[in-house]
N, C-alpha and C positions, 0 to 999 in steps of 0.2 A: 504493500499500499504506500502510496506516495505522500509525502509531507505536505502540510499547508504551507503557504508563504509565511505565515507568522512563525510556524515551528522552524522553518529554514532560518529565518532572521534570528530567532533566540539561539539556535545552534552556532550561527555564525558569530553572534555576540560573545559567546563563551570562548571561542577561538581567537577572536580579533579585538575584543574589548568593545566599549561603548562610546569611545571618543569620536569626534569628527574625522579623525584620521583613519578610522575603520570603515568609512562608508563605502569606499571602491571595493573592499574585500567583501563586504556584506552583500553588496549588489552583485558582485561577481558570483558569489556562492548561490544566490537566488537565480540568477540568469543561467548558470550552468545546470542547476538541478531541474528548473521549470522550462527552460528554452526562452523564457521572457521574464519581465519584472512587472507583475500585476499591481494594481492600485493597492491591494492589501499589504504587499511587501513594502511599497513606497511609504505607506502610513506607518507601518510598524518600524521601519528604519528611522523615519523622522522622529518618531517618539522616543525611540531607544536612545538616539544620539543628541536629541534636544534641539532640533532645527525644524523649520517649517516643511510641510509636505511639498511645497513649491521648490524648495531648494533641493530636495532629493530628486523631484521630477526633472529639475534643470540638468542635473548630473546625468540622469538616464537618458534625456533627450540629446545631450550634447555627444555622447559616445556612441559611435556607429555600431559597436559591437553589443550594445544593450538594446533591448526593444521592450516596448510596452504590450505589444501584441504577439500572440503565439506565432512560432515559426515552425518549419518543417523538421523532420528528424535529422536531416543533413542540411548544413548551411554552407553555400557556396558564396565566397566573397571574391570578386574579382577587383583587383587594383585598378584605380581610374586616374593615377597620377601621370604627369606628362611623360615620364620615361617609359611607363607601360604603353601609354597611347602611341608614342613614337615607335614602339617596338612591335605593334600590332594588336593591342588588347581590345580595339573596337571589333576586329574580325573575330577574335576569340569570344567576346561577348555576344556577337550576333549568332555565332554557331551554337553557343550554349542556349541562348534564347529560343532559337529555332528547334533545338532538340527537346527542350523542356516545354515549349508552348507557353512560356510565361516571360514577363518583363522583370526589370530590377524592382525589388520590394514585394514581389509576389511569391506565393507558394504554389506548388502543383496541387491540382485538385484532390489527389490522394493524400496530401499532407506530408509527402516524402521529402521534397527538396524546396528550400527557399533560396532564392537568387538575390544577392546583394552586390552593390559596388561599394567600395570604401576607398578612403585616401590611403596614402603610403602604408605599405606593410613591411617596409624595410628591406625589400628585395630588388631594389632598383638595378642592381648590377647584373640581374638574372631575369630581367623583364622580357616578356609580360609575365605576371605572377598572379596567383590566386591561392586562397586558403579554402580547404574543404575540410570541415569540422576542424579547424584550426591547424590543419597540416598543411605545410607550404608545398606548392607545385610551381616550378619555374620554367622559364624558356618554353612557354606554351605556344602551340600552333592551334588552329581550330580543331584539327584532328586529335591532337593529344588531349585537349580539354574535353572533347566528346568522349573519348575513351575513358578518361578519369571519371566523368559523370556516369557513363554507362556501367562502370564497375561498382557503383554504390548500390548496396543491397536494399 
């Protein structure tokens, strides 16, 4: 049985403390376990660290790896910085979009895969790059990206 957002926040507080400096760790724990950060977790985190709900929401909405809405079991994040674009990421993105039948920010109808673009993932020297479930894949071509996506269970 999965834990509630409030239970995850409480467990994270035990690991990381209840100061403002623990906010990122708490939100990361919630996001990792639930695949998103629901309103209940935002409220519980704000209450625990003594800040407003709006302040926690601003953190969640600022970082692209956090989401307030549920995502697919697999998250594909394609880098959209200039070095990746210059190395062909637009063609890679188009191939992935076509194969999945979705656009950036969408999830396949079966809930399997969410496609996102994100700013720099630190792999500019190996562009174009993407993260699949936080695992890096580099020097992509449309064909290699399709093969990686096809290999997801």
